[in-house]
C-alpha positions as CSV (number, residue, x, y, z in Angstrom):
1,M,-12.0,-0.8,-10.5
2,S,-15.4,-0.5,-9.3
3,K,-18.3,1.6,-11.1
4,N,-18.2,4.1,-8.0
5,N,-14.5,4.4,-8.1
6,K,-14.5,5.3,-11.9
7,E,-17.3,7.9,-11.2
8,T,-15.1,9.5,-8.3
9,M,-11.9,9.4,-10.4
10,R,-14.1,11.1,-13.2
11,K,-15.3,13.8,-10.8
12,I,-11.7,14.5,-9.8
13,L,-10.5,14.6,-13.3
14,R,-13.4,17.1,-14.5
15,K,-12.2,19.4,-11.5
16,I,-8.8,19.7,-13.2
17,G,-10.5,20.8,-16.3
18,P,-10.6,19.9,-20.0
19,F,-7.5,18.1,-21.4
20,L,-6.6,16.3,-24.4
21,K,-4.3,13.3,-25.1
22,G,-2.8,13.2,-28.4
23,S,-0.5,15.7,-30.2
24,V,-0.9,19.2,-32.0
25,S,0.7,19.6,-35.2
26,T,1.0,22.8,-37.6
27,I,1.8,22.1,-41.3
28,Y,2.0,25.1,-43.9
29,K,0.0,24.5,-47.1
30,K,0.4,26.5,-50.4
31,C,-2.8,27.6,-51.6
32,G,-1.6,27.9,-55.4
33,K,-2.0,31.7,-55.4
34,N,0.9,34.2,-55.7
35,C,0.1,35.6,-52.2
36,S,2.6,37.0,-49.7
37,T,2.0,34.1,-47.2
38,C,2.9,31.6,-49.6
39,R,5.9,33.3,-50.7
40,E,7.2,34.5,-47.5
41,K,6.0,31.9,-45.0
42,G,5.9,28.8,-46.9
43,G,2.4,28.6,-46.9
44,H,-0.8,29.0,-44.8
45,P,-0.8,27.4,-41.3
46,A,-3.1,24.4,-40.8
47,T,-3.2,22.9,-37.5
48,Y,-4.3,19.3,-36.7
49,F,-4.9,17.2,-33.6
50,C,-4.1,13.7,-33.8
51,Y,-5.1,11.1,-31.4
52,R,-5.7,7.3,-31.0
53,R,-9.1,5.6,-30.5
54,E,-9.6,1.9,-30.5
55,G,-6.1,1.4,-32.2
56,K,-6.8,4.0,-35.0
57,T,-5.1,7.3,-35.4
58,L,-7.6,9.9,-36.0
59,V,-6.9,13.4,-37.0
60,V,-9.0,16.4,-36.4
61,H,-8.7,19.9,-37.9
62,I,-8.3,22.7,-35.5
63,P,-9.8,26.1,-36.6
64,S,-7.4,28.7,-36.1
65,S,-9.7,30.4,-33.5
66,K,-9.2,27.4,-31.3
67,V,-5.5,26.7,-31.6
68,D,-4.4,28.2,-28.5
69,L,-7.1,26.5,-26.6
70,T,-6.2,23.0,-28.1
71,K,-2.7,23.8,-26.9
72,E,-3.6,24.7,-23.6
73,Y,-5.7,21.6,-22.9
74,H,-2.9,19.5,-24.5
75,A,-0.5,21.2,-22.0
76,K,-2.8,20.3,-19.2
77,Y,-2.6,16.6,-20.2
78,K,1.1,16.6,-20.3
79,K,1.1,18.1,-16.8
80,L,-1.2,15.5,-15.5
81,E,0.7,12.7,-17.2
82,R,4.0,14.0,-15.5
83,I,2.1,14.0,-12.1
84,I,0.8,10.5,-12.5
85,E,4.3,9.3,-13.4
86,D,5.6,11.0,-10.3
87,I,2.8,9.2,-8.2
88,T,3.7,5.9,-9.8
89,Q,7.4,6.4,-8.9
90,D,6.5,7.0,-5.4
91,T,4.1,4.2,-5.3
92,L,6.9,1.7,-6.5
93,K,9.3,3.3,-3.8
94,K,6.9,2.3,-1.2
95,I,6.2,-1.1,-2.7
96,K,9.8,-1.9,-2.5
97,K,10.3,-0.8,0.9
98,G,7.3,-3.0,1.9
99,K,5.2,-0.1,3.2
């Protein structure tokens, strides 16, 4: 892909908005205190975003104020991934038909 094509693709993807490829996970940690959250809910929630870069899995802690936004960006990526898969299947059908 030429440099111009890459820039064009980047511009198109930026219009879609921010998205995140990876996974969002919430775990529950006990703080060691005798608090109601630890007793009743199994611990305090801690949310992480995991992704791969250069063959390594990286983990980023997500502050509670950004969890919903992170999940929204991840959902956008999943939607984009489904669209790409649909286009791939359509393209393969065209190739098989010789169009």
